[in-house]
KEVEXDO-634822 format. One record per residue (C-alpha): residue in one letter; residue number from 1; x, y, z negated. Coordinates in steps of 0.25 Angstrom, whole numbers, plus 2048, in hexadecimal, padded with zeros to 3 digits. Last residue first. Layout:
# residues N
@rest=A	nr=NUM	c1=X	c2=Y	c3=Z
...
# end
This chain:
# residues 451
@rest=L	nr=451	c1=3D8	c2=686	c3=564
@rest=P	nr=450	c1=3E6	c2=680	c3=565
@rest=G	nr=449	c1=3EB	c2=678	c3=570
@rest=Q	nr=448	c1=3E6	c2=66B	c3=579
@rest=A	nr=447	c1=3D9	c2=663	c3=57A
@rest=A	nr=446	c1=3D7	c2=65C	c3=586
@rest=S	nr=445	c1=3D6	c2=64E	c3=581
@rest=A	nr=444	c1=3CB	c2=653	c3=57A
@rest=D	nr=443	c1=3C4	c2=655	c3=587
@rest=S	nr=442	c1=3B9	c2=648	c3=587
@rest=R	nr=441	c1=3B6	c2=64A	c3=579
@rest=F	nr=440	c1=3B3	c2=657	c3=577
@rest=R	nr=439	c1=3A7	c2=656	c3=57F
@rest=N	nr=438	c1=3A3	c2=649	c3=57B
@rest=I	nr=437	c1=395	c2=64D	c3=573
@rest=S	nr=436	c1=393	c2=658	c3=57E
@rest=R	nr=435	c1=392	c2=64A	c3=589
@rest=L	nr=434	c1=38B	c2=641	c3=57F
@rest=H	nr=433	c1=37F	c2=64D	c3=57C
@rest=R	nr=432	c1=372	c2=647	c3=582
@rest=A	nr=431	c1=378	c2=639	c3=580
@rest=R	nr=430	c1=37B	c2=63C	c3=572
@rest=L	nr=429	c1=36C	c2=640	c3=570
@rest=E	nr=428	c1=367	c2=631	c3=577
@rest=P	nr=427	c1=372	c2=62B	c3=56E
@rest=D	nr=426	c1=36D	c2=62F	c3=562
@rest=R	nr=425	c1=374	c2=625	c3=555
@rest=V	nr=424	c1=382	c2=626	c3=559
@rest=G	nr=423	c1=38A	c2=621	c3=54E
@rest=L	nr=422	c1=396	c2=61A	c3=556
@rest=G	nr=421	c1=39F	c2=622	c3=562
@rest=E	nr=420	c1=3AB	c2=621	c3=55D
@rest=Q	nr=419	c1=3B3	c2=614	c3=555
@rest=P	nr=418	c1=3B4	c2=60D	c3=549
@rest=A	nr=417	c1=3AA	c2=618	c3=540
@rest=L	nr=416	c1=3B0	c2=61A	c3=533
@rest=C	nr=415	c1=3B8	c2=624	c3=533
@rest=L	nr=414	c1=3B9	c2=62A	c3=544
@rest=V	nr=413	c1=3BE	c2=637	c3=543
@rest=G	nr=412	c1=3BC	c2=642	c3=54D
@rest=V	nr=411	c1=3C5	c2=64E	c3=553
@rest=K	nr=410	c1=3BA	c2=65B	c3=556
@rest=G	nr=409	c1=3BA	c2=664	c3=561
@rest=Q	nr=408	c1=3C8	c2=665	c3=568
@rest=H	nr=407	c1=3D5	c2=65E	c3=563
@rest=R	nr=406	c1=3E3	c2=660	c3=563
@rest=N	nr=405	c1=3E2	c2=66D	c3=55A
@rest=Q	nr=404	c1=3F0	c2=668	c3=554
@rest=H	nr=403	c1=3E8	c2=667	c3=545
@rest=V	nr=402	c1=3DB	c2=660	c3=54C
@rest=D	nr=401	c1=3E5	c2=657	c3=552
@rest=H	nr=400	c1=3EB	c2=653	c3=545
@rest=A	nr=399	c1=3DE	c2=651	c3=53E
@rest=A	nr=398	c1=3DB	c2=646	c3=549
@rest=Q	nr=397	c1=3E9	c2=63F	c3=548
@rest=G	nr=396	c1=3E5	c2=641	c3=537
@rest=A	nr=395	c1=3D8	c2=638	c3=53A
@rest=E	nr=394	c1=3DF	c2=62E	c3=541
@rest=A	nr=393	c1=3D9	c2=624	c3=535
@rest=L	nr=392	c1=3CC	c2=628	c3=538
@rest=P	nr=391	c1=3CC	c2=624	c3=546
@rest=Y	nr=390	c1=3CC	c2=630	c3=54F
@rest=T	nr=389	c1=3C2	c2=638	c3=558
@rest=R	nr=388	c1=3C3	c2=643	c3=564
@rest=S	nr=387	c1=3BC	c2=64E	c3=569
@rest=L	nr=386	c1=3B1	c2=64F	c3=561
@rest=T	nr=385	c1=3A9	c2=65C	c3=565
@rest=P	nr=384	c1=39B	c2=658	c3=55E
@rest=H	nr=383	c1=38F	c2=65F	c3=566
@rest=I	nr=382	c1=385	c2=669	c3=562
@rest=A	nr=381	c1=377	c2=66A	c3=568
@rest=G	nr=380	c1=377	c2=65A	c3=566
@rest=R	nr=379	c1=36B	c2=65A	c3=55D
@rest=A	nr=378	c1=375	c2=652	c3=551
@rest=I	nr=377	c1=380	c2=65D	c3=554
@rest=L	nr=376	c1=376	c2=66A	c3=552
@rest=R	nr=375	c1=370	c2=663	c3=545
@rest=N	nr=374	c1=37E	c2=662	c3=541
@rest=A	nr=373	c1=381	c2=672	c3=541
@rest=A	nr=372	c1=373	c2=672	c3=539
@rest=A	nr=371	c1=379	c2=669	c3=52E
@rest=A	nr=370	c1=385	c2=670	c3=52E
@rest=E	nr=369	c1=37E	c2=67E	c3=52D
@rest=A	nr=368	c1=375	c2=678	c3=521
@rest=Y	nr=367	c1=37F	c2=670	c3=51A
@rest=N	nr=366	c1=389	c2=67F	c3=51A
@rest=A	nr=365	c1=394	c2=680	c3=524
@rest=F	nr=364	c1=3A4	c2=681	c3=526
@rest=H	nr=363	c1=3A9	c2=68E	c3=522
@rest=S	nr=362	c1=3A5	c2=69A	c3=529
@rest=G	nr=361	c1=3AE	c2=6A8	c3=526
@rest=I	nr=360	c1=3A7	c2=6B3	c3=52C
@rest=I	nr=359	c1=3AE	c2=6C0	c3=533
@rest=R	nr=358	c1=3A7	c2=6CB	c3=537
@rest=K	nr=357	c1=3A6	c2=6D5	c3=541
@rest=V	nr=356	c1=3A3	c2=6E5	c3=53F
@rest=H	nr=355	c1=3AC	c2=6E9	c3=54B
@rest=M	nr=354	c1=3B5	c2=6F3	c3=542
@rest=W	nr=353	c1=3B6	c2=6EA	c3=536
@rest=L	nr=352	c1=3B9	c2=6DC	c3=53F
@rest=Y	nr=351	c1=3C1	c2=6E2	c3=54A
@rest=R	nr=350	c1=3C9	c2=6EB	c3=540
@rest=N	nr=349	c1=3CA	c2=6E1	c3=537
@rest=D	nr=348	c1=3D7	c2=6DB	c3=540
@rest=F	nr=347	c1=3D7	c2=6CB	c3=53E
@rest=H	nr=346	c1=3E2	c2=6C2	c3=536
@rest=H	nr=345	c1=3DD	c2=6B6	c3=531
@rest=Q	nr=344	c1=3E6	c2=6AD	c3=528
@rest=Y	nr=343	c1=3DF	c2=69F	c3=528
@rest=G	nr=342	c1=3E7	c2=699	c3=534
@rest=T	nr=341	c1=3E4	c2=691	c3=53F
@rest=T	nr=340	c1=3D9	c2=689	c3=53B
@rest=S	nr=339	c1=3D2	c2=694	c3=535
@rest=A	nr=338	c1=3C6	c2=68E	c3=530
@rest=C	nr=337	c1=3B8	c2=696	c3=531
@rest=T	nr=336	c1=3B5	c2=6A4	c3=537
@rest=V	nr=335	c1=3A9	c2=6AB	c3=53D
@rest=V	nr=334	c1=3AE	c2=6B8	c3=545
@rest=T	nr=333	c1=3A1	c2=6C1	c3=546
@rest=G	nr=332	c1=39D	c2=6CB	c3=550
@rest=G	nr=331	c1=39B	c2=6DA	c3=54D
@rest=R	nr=330	c1=3A2	c2=6E0	c3=558
@rest=R	nr=329	c1=3A6	c2=6D2	c3=560
@rest=A	nr=328	c1=3B0	c2=6C8	c3=55A
@rest=V	nr=327	c1=3BD	c2=6C9	c3=563
@rest=Y	nr=326	c1=3C5	c2=6D0	c3=557
@rest=V	nr=325	c1=3C2	c2=6C8	c3=54C
@rest=S	nr=324	c1=3C4	c2=6BA	c3=553
@rest=A	nr=323	c1=3D2	c2=6BF	c3=55A
@rest=G	nr=322	c1=3D7	c2=6C2	c3=54A
@rest=F	nr=321	c1=3D0	c2=6B3	c3=546
@rest=T	nr=320	c1=3D8	c2=6AD	c3=550
@rest=D	nr=319	c1=3E6	c2=6A7	c3=54C
@rest=R	nr=318	c1=3E1	c2=6A9	c3=53D
@rest=G	nr=317	c1=3D5	c2=6A2	c3=53F
@rest=P	nr=316	c1=3D2	c2=695	c3=548
@rest=H	nr=315	c1=3C2	c2=695	c3=544
@rest=E	nr=314	c1=3BA	c2=6A1	c3=54A
@rest=F	nr=313	c1=3AF	c2=6A1	c3=550
@rest=V	nr=312	c1=3AD	c2=6B0	c3=555
@rest=I	nr=311	c1=39F	c2=6B5	c3=555
@rest=D	nr=310	c1=39B	c2=6C0	c3=55F
@rest=P	nr=309	c1=3A5	c2=6C0	c3=567
@rest=D	nr=308	c1=3A9	c2=6CC	c3=571
@rest=H	nr=307	c1=3A2	c2=6CB	c3=57E
@rest=G	nr=306	c1=3A5	c2=6D4	c3=589
@rest=G	nr=305	c1=3A2	c2=6C9	c3=595
@rest=T	nr=304	c1=3A4	c2=6BC	c3=58C
@rest=L	nr=303	c1=3AF	c2=6B7	c3=592
@rest=E	nr=302	c1=3B7	c2=6C4	c3=595
@rest=R	nr=301	c1=3B3	c2=6C9	c3=587
@rest=I	nr=300	c1=3BA	c2=6BC	c3=582
@rest=A	nr=299	c1=3C7	c2=6BF	c3=589
@rest=Q	nr=298	c1=3C6	c2=6CD	c3=584
@rest=G	nr=297	c1=3C6	c2=6C9	c3=576
@rest=F	nr=296	c1=3D1	c2=6C0	c3=577
@rest=R	nr=295	c1=3DA	c2=6CB	c3=57F
@rest=R	nr=294	c1=3D6	c2=6D4	c3=570
@rest=W	nr=293	c1=3DB	c2=6C8	c3=569
@rest=G	nr=292	c1=3E6	c2=6C7	c3=570
@rest=A	nr=291	c1=3EA	c2=6D7	c3=56E
@rest=I	nr=290	c1=3E7	c2=6D6	c3=55F
@rest=S	nr=289	c1=3F1	c2=6CC	c3=55D
@rest=P	nr=288	c1=3F3	c2=6C9	c3=54E
@rest=T	nr=287	c1=401	c2=6CB	c3=548
@rest=H	nr=286	c1=408	c2=6C0	c3=53E
@rest=E	nr=285	c1=409	c2=6B2	c3=545
@rest=D	nr=284	c1=40D	c2=6BB	c3=552
@rest=E	nr=283	c1=405	c2=6C3	c3=55D
@rest=W	nr=282	c1=3F8	c2=6BC	c3=559
@rest=F	nr=281	c1=3EA	c2=6BA	c3=560
@rest=R	nr=280	c1=3F1	c2=6B3	c3=56A
@rest=F	nr=279	c1=3E8	c2=6B0	c3=57A
@rest=D	nr=278	c1=3EF	c2=6A8	c3=583
@rest=G	nr=277	c1=3E2	c2=6A7	c3=58C
@rest=A	nr=276	c1=3E5	c2=69A	c3=58E
@rest=T	nr=275	c1=3E8	c2=696	c3=581
@rest=R	nr=274	c1=3DC	c2=69F	c3=57C
@rest=D	nr=273	c1=3D1	c2=696	c3=584
@rest=I	nr=272	c1=3C5	c2=69F	c3=585
@rest=V	nr=271	c1=3B8	c2=699	c3=588
@rest=L	nr=270	c1=3AB	c2=69E	c3=58B
@rest=E	nr=269	c1=3A1	c2=696	c3=593
@rest=A	nr=268	c1=39F	c2=68D	c3=586
@rest=G	nr=267	c1=396	c2=680	c3=58C
@rest=M	nr=266	c1=39D	c2=675	c3=583
@rest=R	nr=265	c1=3A3	c2=672	c3=590
@rest=R	nr=264	c1=3A9	c2=67F	c3=590
@rest=C	nr=263	c1=3AE	c2=67D	c3=583
@rest=L	nr=262	c1=3B5	c2=670	c3=587
@rest=E	nr=261	c1=3BC	c2=678	c3=593
@rest=A	nr=260	c1=3C2	c2=682	c3=58A
@rest=K	nr=259	c1=3CA	c2=676	c3=582
@rest=A	nr=258	c1=3CE	c2=670	c3=58F
@rest=A	nr=257	c1=3D2	c2=67F	c3=593
@rest=S	nr=256	c1=3D9	c2=681	c3=585
@rest=S	nr=255	c1=3DA	c2=688	c3=578
@rest=V	nr=254	c1=3CC	c2=68C	c3=575
@rest=V	nr=253	c1=3C3	c2=698	c3=573
@rest=C	nr=252	c1=3B5	c2=696	c3=575
@rest=I	nr=251	c1=3AC	c2=6A3	c3=577
@rest=P	nr=250	c1=39D	c2=69D	c3=575
@rest=V	nr=249	c1=390	c2=6A4	c3=578
@rest=A	nr=248	c1=386	c2=6A1	c3=56F
@rest=G	nr=247	c1=379	c2=69A	c3=573
@rest=G	nr=246	c1=379	c2=691	c3=566
@rest=N	nr=245	c1=37C	c2=685	c3=56D
@rest=L	nr=244	c1=389	c2=68C	c3=573
@rest=A	nr=243	c1=38D	c2=692	c3=566
@rest=L	nr=242	c1=38C	c2=685	c3=55F
@rest=Q	nr=241	c1=393	c2=67E	c3=56A
@rest=T	nr=240	c1=39F	c2=686	c3=569
@rest=A	nr=239	c1=39E	c2=687	c3=559
@rest=Y	nr=238	c1=39E	c2=679	c3=55B
@rest=S	nr=237	c1=3AC	c2=678	c3=564
@rest=G	nr=236	c1=3B1	c2=683	c3=55A
@rest=L	nr=235	c1=3B2	c2=67B	c3=54F
@rest=G	nr=234	c1=3BA	c2=66C	c3=555
@rest=G	nr=233	c1=3C0	c2=674	c3=55F
@rest=S	nr=232	c1=3BB	c2=678	c3=56C
@rest=A	nr=231	c1=3B8	c2=687	c3=569
@rest=G	nr=230	c1=3C4	c2=689	c3=562
@rest=W	nr=229	c1=3C0	c2=698	c3=560
@rest=I	nr=228	c1=3B2	c2=69B	c3=564
@rest=L	nr=227	c1=3AF	c2=6A8	c3=567
@rest=I	nr=226	c1=39F	c2=6AA	c3=566
@rest=H	nr=225	c1=396	c2=6B3	c3=570
@rest=D	nr=224	c1=389	c2=6B4	c3=569
@rest=G	nr=223	c1=37E	c2=6B2	c3=573
@rest=Q	nr=222	c1=375	c2=6AA	c3=56B
@rest=K	nr=221	c1=378	c2=6AB	c3=55B
@rest=M	nr=220	c1=384	c2=6A8	c3=552
@rest=R	nr=219	c1=382	c2=6AB	c3=543
@rest=A	nr=218	c1=390	c2=6AD	c3=540
@rest=G	nr=217	c1=390	c2=6A4	c3=534
@rest=N	nr=216	c1=388	c2=6A3	c3=527
@rest=K	nr=215	c1=37B	c2=6A5	c3=52F
@rest=S	nr=214	c1=37F	c2=699	c3=536
@rest=V	nr=213	c1=383	c2=698	c3=548
@rest=L	nr=212	c1=391	c2=69A	c3=547
@rest=Q	nr=211	c1=39A	c2=697	c3=53C
@rest=R	nr=210	c1=390	c2=68E	c3=535
@rest=Y	nr=209	c1=38E	c2=686	c3=542
@rest=A	nr=208	c1=39E	c2=686	c3=544
@rest=T	nr=207	c1=39F	c2=680	c3=537
@rest=S	nr=206	c1=395	c2=675	c3=539
@rest=N	nr=205	c1=399	c2=670	c3=545
@rest=V	nr=204	c1=3A9	c2=671	c3=541
@rest=L	nr=203	c1=3A5	c2=667	c3=534
@rest=G	nr=202	c1=39A	c2=65E	c3=538
@rest=P	nr=201	c1=39E	c2=65E	c3=549
@rest=A	nr=200	c1=3A6	c2=651	c3=549
@rest=A	nr=199	c1=3A0	c2=645	c3=541
@rest=A	nr=198	c1=395	c2=644	c3=54B
@rest=E	nr=197	c1=39D	c2=642	c3=556
@rest=E	nr=196	c1=3A5	c2=638	c3=54D
@rest=W	nr=195	c1=39A	c2=631	c3=548
@rest=S	nr=194	c1=392	c2=631	c3=557
@rest=L	nr=193	c1=389	c2=639	c3=55A
@rest=H	nr=192	c1=37A	c2=639	c3=55E
@rest=A	nr=191	c1=376	c2=637	c3=54F
@rest=P	nr=190	c1=37B	c2=644	c3=54A
@rest=K	nr=189	c1=37F	c2=640	c3=53C
@rest=P	nr=188	c1=376	c2=646	c3=531
@rest=M	nr=187	c1=37C	c2=64F	c3=528
@rest=L	nr=186	c1=383	c2=64D	c3=51B
@rest=Q	nr=185	c1=38B	c2=659	c3=513
@rest=N	nr=184	c1=37F	c2=65A	c3=508
@rest=T	nr=183	c1=382	c2=64C	c3=506
@rest=K	nr=182	c1=390	c2=64F	c3=500
@rest=V	nr=181	c1=39B	c2=647	c3=507
@rest=L	nr=180	c1=3A4	c2=63C	c3=505
@rest=A	nr=179	c1=3AA	c2=636	c3=50F
@rest=L	nr=178	c1=3AB	c2=627	c3=514
@rest=E	nr=177	c1=3B4	c2=621	c3=51F
@rest=A	nr=176	c1=3BF	c2=62C	c3=51F
@rest=L	nr=175	c1=3C0	c2=63C	c3=526
@rest=G	nr=174	c1=3B4	c2=641	c3=521
@rest=G	nr=173	c1=3B8	c2=646	c3=513
@rest=F	nr=172	c1=3BB	c2=640	c3=504
@rest=N	nr=171	c1=3BF	c2=64C	c3=4FE
@rest=T	nr=170	c1=3BB	c2=65B	c3=4FC
@rest=E	nr=169	c1=3C2	c2=668	c3=503
@rest=Y	nr=168	c1=3C4	c2=663	c3=510
@rest=G	nr=167	c1=3BB	c2=655	c3=512
@rest=W	nr=166	c1=3B0	c2=65E	c3=50C
@rest=I	nr=165	c1=3AF	c2=66C	c3=50E
@rest=R	nr=164	c1=3AE	c2=673	c3=501
@rest=Q	nr=163	c1=3A3	c2=67D	c3=4FC
@rest=Q	nr=162	c1=3A5	c2=67E	c3=4EC
@rest=P	nr=161	c1=3A2	c2=68E	c3=4EB
@rest=D	nr=160	c1=396	c2=68A	c3=4F4
@rest=L	nr=159	c1=394	c2=695	c3=4FE
@rest=L	nr=158	c1=396	c2=68C	c3=50B
@rest=T	nr=157	c1=388	c2=686	c3=505
@rest=D	nr=156	c1=382	c2=693	c3=509
@rest=D	nr=155	c1=376	c2=699	c3=500
@rest=H	nr=154	c1=377	c2=68B	c3=4F7
@rest=G	nr=153	c1=386	c2=68E	c3=4F5
@rest=A	nr=152	c1=387	c2=69A	c3=4EE
@rest=P	nr=151	c1=37F	c2=693	c3=4E3
@rest=D	nr=150	c1=38A	c2=68A	c3=4DE
@rest=E	nr=149	c1=389	c2=67B	c3=4DC
@rest=L	nr=148	c1=387	c2=679	c3=4EB
@rest=E	nr=147	c1=393	c2=66E	c3=4EA
@rest=V	nr=146	c1=396	c2=670	c3=4F8
@rest=S	nr=145	c1=39E	c2=667	c3=503
@rest=L	nr=144	c1=39D	c2=66D	c3=512
@rest=C	nr=143	c1=3A0	c2=662	c3=51C
@rest=H	nr=142	c1=397	c2=65F	c3=523
@rest=A	nr=141	c1=393	c2=650	c3=525
@rest=V	nr=140	c1=38D	c2=647	c3=52E
@rest=V	nr=139	c1=381	c2=63B	c3=52C
@rest=E	nr=138	c1=37D	c2=62F	c3=52F
@rest=Q	nr=137	c1=374	c2=629	c3=524
@rest=G	nr=136	c1=376	c2=61C	c3=51D
@rest=P	nr=135	c1=379	c2=620	c3=50F
@rest=K	nr=134	c1=36D	c2=62A	c3=50B
@rest=W	nr=133	c1=36D	c2=639	c3=50D
@rest=L	nr=132	c1=362	c2=643	c3=509
@rest=H	nr=131	c1=360	c2=63E	c3=4FA
@rest=V	nr=130	c1=36F	c2=63F	c3=4F3
@rest=G	nr=129	c1=36E	c2=642	c3=4E4
@rest=P	nr=128	c1=378	c2=638	c3=4E1
@rest=G	nr=127	c1=382	c2=635	c3=4EC
@rest=T	nr=126	c1=380	c2=62E	c3=4F9
@rest=R	nr=125	c1=387	c2=623	c3=4FF
@rest=L	nr=124	c1=38A	c2=61E	c3=50E
@rest=V	nr=123	c1=387	c2=628	c3=516
@rest=V	nr=122	c1=38B	c2=627	c3=525
@rest=G	nr=121	c1=395	c2=62D	c3=52E
@rest=A	nr=120	c1=399	c2=63B	c3=534
@rest=L	nr=119	c1=3A3	c2=642	c3=52D
@rest=D	nr=118	c1=3AB	c2=650	c3=52D
@rest=S	nr=117	c1=3B4	c2=656	c3=524
@rest=G	nr=116	c1=3BF	c2=64D	c3=522
@rest=V	nr=115	c1=3CA	c2=64B	c3=517
@rest=V	nr=114	c1=3CD	c2=640	c3=50C
@rest=H	nr=113	c1=3D7	c2=648	c3=504
@rest=Y	nr=112	c1=3DF	c2=640	c3=4F9
@rest=P	nr=111	c1=3E5	c2=641	c3=4ED
@rest=L	nr=110	c1=3D6	c2=644	c3=4E7
@rest=D	nr=109	c1=3CD	c2=64E	c3=4E3
@rest=H	nr=108	c1=3BF	c2=64B	c3=4EA
@rest=R	nr=107	c1=3BA	c2=642	c3=4DD
@rest=A	nr=106	c1=3BB	c2=64E	c3=4D5
@rest=A	nr=105	c1=3AF	c2=655	c3=4DD
@rest=L	nr=104	c1=3A7	c2=64C	c3=4D5
@rest=P	nr=103	c1=3AD	c2=64F	c3=4C7
@rest=S	nr=102	c1=3AA	c2=65F	c3=4CB
@rest=T	nr=101	c1=3B2	c2=66B	c3=4CF
@rest=R	nr=100	c1=3C1	c2=666	c3=4CE
@rest=G	nr=99	c1=3C1	c2=65D	c3=4DB
@rest=Y	nr=98	c1=3BE	c2=667	c3=4E4
@rest=R	nr=97	c1=3CA	c2=670	c3=4E0
@rest=R	nr=96	c1=3D3	c2=662	c3=4DF
@rest=L	nr=95	c1=3CD	c2=65F	c3=4EE
@rest=F	nr=94	c1=3CF	c2=66E	c3=4F3
@rest=S	nr=93	c1=3DD	c2=66E	c3=4EE
@rest=F	nr=92	c1=3DF	c2=660	c3=4F6
@rest=T	nr=91	c1=3DB	c2=668	c3=502
@rest=S	nr=90	c1=3EA	c2=66B	c3=504
@rest=V	nr=89	c1=3EB	c2=679	c3=508
@rest=P	nr=88	c1=3E9	c2=681	c3=515
@rest=E	nr=87	c1=3EC	c2=677	c3=519
@rest=F	nr=86	c1=3F0	c2=669	c3=514
@rest=I	nr=85	c1=3F5	c2=664	c3=521
@rest=S	nr=84	c1=3E8	c2=658	c3=521
@rest=T	nr=83	c1=3E0	c2=662	c3=518
@rest=W	nr=82	c1=3DF	c2=66C	c3=523
@rest=V	nr=81	c1=3DE	c2=662	c3=530
@rest=T	nr=80	c1=3D1	c2=65D	c3=527
@rest=N	nr=79	c1=3CD	c2=66B	c3=528
@rest=Y	nr=78	c1=3CE	c2=66C	c3=536
@rest=N	nr=77	c1=3C4	c2=662	c3=539
@rest=I	nr=76	c1=3C5	c2=654	c3=53D
@rest=A	nr=75	c1=3BA	c2=649	c3=540
@rest=S	nr=74	c1=3B1	c2=63E	c3=537
@rest=A	nr=73	c1=3AB	c2=630	c3=53A
@rest=M	nr=72	c1=3A5	c2=626	c3=534
@rest=V	nr=71	c1=3A5	c2=62A	c3=527
@rest=A	nr=70	c1=39D	c2=623	c3=51D
@rest=V	nr=69	c1=396	c2=62D	c3=514
@rest=L	nr=68	c1=397	c2=62D	c3=506
@rest=A	nr=67	c1=38C	c2=639	c3=501
@rest=E	nr=66	c1=38B	c2=643	c3=4F6
@rest=G	nr=65	c1=380	c2=64B	c3=4EF
@rest=P	nr=64	c1=385	c2=645	c3=4E1
@rest=G	nr=63	c1=391	c2=63C	c3=4E1
@rest=V	nr=62	c1=398	c2=631	c3=4EB
@rest=E	nr=61	c1=3A2	c2=62B	c3=4E4
@rest=P	nr=60	c1=3B0	c2=62C	c3=4ED
@rest=T	nr=59	c1=3B6	c2=621	c3=4F7
@rest=R	nr=58	c1=3C3	c2=61E	c3=4F3
@rest=A	nr=57	c1=3CC	c2=621	c3=4FE
@rest=E	nr=56	c1=3D5	c2=619	c3=507
@rest=V	nr=55	c1=3DE	c2=622	c3=50F
@rest=M	nr=54	c1=3E1	c2=626	c3=51E
@rest=R	nr=53	c1=3EB	c2=631	c3=520
@rest=L	nr=52	c1=3E9	c2=641	c3=523
@rest=S	nr=51	c1=3F7	c2=648	c3=51F
@rest=K	nr=50	c1=401	c2=642	c3=52A
@rest=R	nr=49	c1=3F6	c2=644	c3=535
@rest=P	nr=48	c1=3F3	c2=651	c3=530
@rest=D	nr=47	c1=3FF	c2=656	c3=535
@rest=K	nr=46	c1=404	c2=664	c3=531
@rest=D	nr=45	c1=40D	c2=669	c3=53D
@rest=R	nr=44	c1=402	c2=674	c3=540
@rest=T	nr=43	c1=402	c2=67A	c3=532
@rest=A	nr=42	c1=411	c2=67C	c3=533
@rest=M	nr=41	c1=417	c2=673	c3=527
@rest=G	nr=40	c1=41C	c2=678	c3=51A
@rest=A	nr=39	c1=414	c2=66C	c3=512
@rest=F	nr=38	c1=40E	c2=663	c3=51B
@rest=M	nr=37	c1=40F	c2=657	c3=510
@rest=D	nr=36	c1=40B	c2=661	c3=505
@rest=Q	nr=35	c1=3FD	c2=659	c3=505
@rest=E	nr=34	c1=403	c2=64D	c3=503
@rest=A	nr=33	c1=3FF	c2=648	c3=4F4
@rest=A	nr=32	c1=3F1	c2=64D	c3=4F7
@rest=Q	nr=31	c1=3EF	c2=644	c3=502
@rest=V	nr=30	c1=3E7	c2=647	c3=50F
@rest=A	nr=29	c1=3DB	c2=63B	c3=513
@rest=M	nr=28	c1=3D6	c2=636	c3=51E
@rest=G	nr=27	c1=3CB	c2=62C	c3=518
@rest=R	nr=26	c1=3C9	c2=61C	c3=515
@rest=Y	nr=25	c1=3BE	c2=617	c3=50D
@rest=T	nr=24	c1=3BF	c2=611	c3=4FE
@rest=P	nr=23	c1=3B5	c2=60B	c3=4F4
@rest=P	nr=22	c1=3AC	c2=607	c3=4FF
@rest=V	nr=21	c1=39D	c2=60A	c3=4FC
@rest=P	nr=20	c1=396	c2=5FE	c3=4F9
@rest=M	nr=19	c1=38A	c2=5FB	c3=504
@rest=G	nr=18	c1=37A	c2=5FD	c3=500
@rest=A	nr=17	c1=37A	c2=60B	c3=504
@rest=L	nr=16	c1=380	c2=606	c3=512
@rest=E	nr=15	c1=375	c2=5FE	c3=515
@rest=G	nr=14	c1=36E	c2=608	c3=51D
@rest=T	nr=13	c1=37A	c2=60A	c3=526
@rest=R	nr=12	c1=379	c2=5FF	c3=52D
@rest=D	nr=11	c1=37A	c2=606	c3=53B
@rest=A	nr=10	c1=383	c2=5FA	c3=53E
@rest=L	nr=9	c1=38F	c2=604	c3=53E
@rest=I	nr=8	c1=38C	c2=60A	c3=532
@rest=A	nr=7	c1=38B	c2=5FE	c3=52A
@rest=D	nr=6	c1=399	c2=5F8	c3=530
@rest=L	nr=5	c1=39F	c2=605	c3=52B
@rest=V	nr=4	c1=39A	c2=602	c3=51D
@rest=D	nr=3	c1=39F	c2=5F4	c3=51D
@rest=Q	nr=2	c1=3AB	c2=5F9	c3=521
@rest=M	nr=1	c1=3AD	c2=601	c3=516
# end
């Protein structure tokens, strides 16, 4: 592995095709034998640092339409937290199910699961039938893995019955020295970013793009008022940027004064600190607070001059979903992915059906949407929101930070890269956007409290 890294660091990537593939590699993994280790514990008490550990994994065979990538950097997403605490189910059930679909997929059904759904790195090998990607190319990867053997997937690949999230529902993820991806996951690495910066946007930026911008999502347009929960977090920080870049008006919901200030630095003018405002959306564990929804809606109207949100960008789930449906304007849209506070949502259907609102489910992005989102990053129109970077061996601590919401923006992980700041190929473009690229780093220590 050191020979591979030396070639990349010396810009001798043209030599990679002739170098032997390392027979093993290091990666952060959970173990099937330990999937009951947190049984009976409250979700918040489950500790990724205890379940995520470094393994020496056997390098997988590269199949047709696949690529083996030397991973320079990766990032933490909430799906890694879910995997590490074995919620809502153990991801080994995904690997077993996938493994039964074909002999090639059987490689993924292992007693360990190497996780991670982001990467920036260099193509090391490609499999049979691959023509557009070559060893030595610098890439990032989006996380949608599809088979496309069913006609349903050929209009929108999210409708493929065999779509999966790489590194979550498949093995050989990006929190490792090597990763196995399908070549239709690859995209050019933005040249003005370092490895860790380039790895940070992939999952969250693409997810936010589909939710807000795509014809498959809310179809955001100029002038729309968009309520964004957790607007300084990993997902919300990209939604905020996409709204501003597209001429919309973000209404940023955060949990502290420091996070509110960060949203303003991104260019948002309308910010609600839900902690300072003491907004509560449940009377108790079982009883939603319509009075709390109503007070929140009044606060939004005071900020907007009487406008209700055209779009609500929803991802916390149980804690906020009822409020989201309530505050959306008549004929408005609630677009939802994930449910980080719980999957069982409660809302009052009167405020949906009688006010002809829509709820749209959105799950990551297809290749075209991910590529469009990546082009915005490459042009410097949308910026990474990296706040802190850990070495690979400390990815468990990084996941713990995200689980406990001790972060803002994205948390990065150095894999093969020996230090931060490497991999920049376009310093002129970088210089024009340096302040925005580093915006989340400067305030990382100020983040605290739930989104």
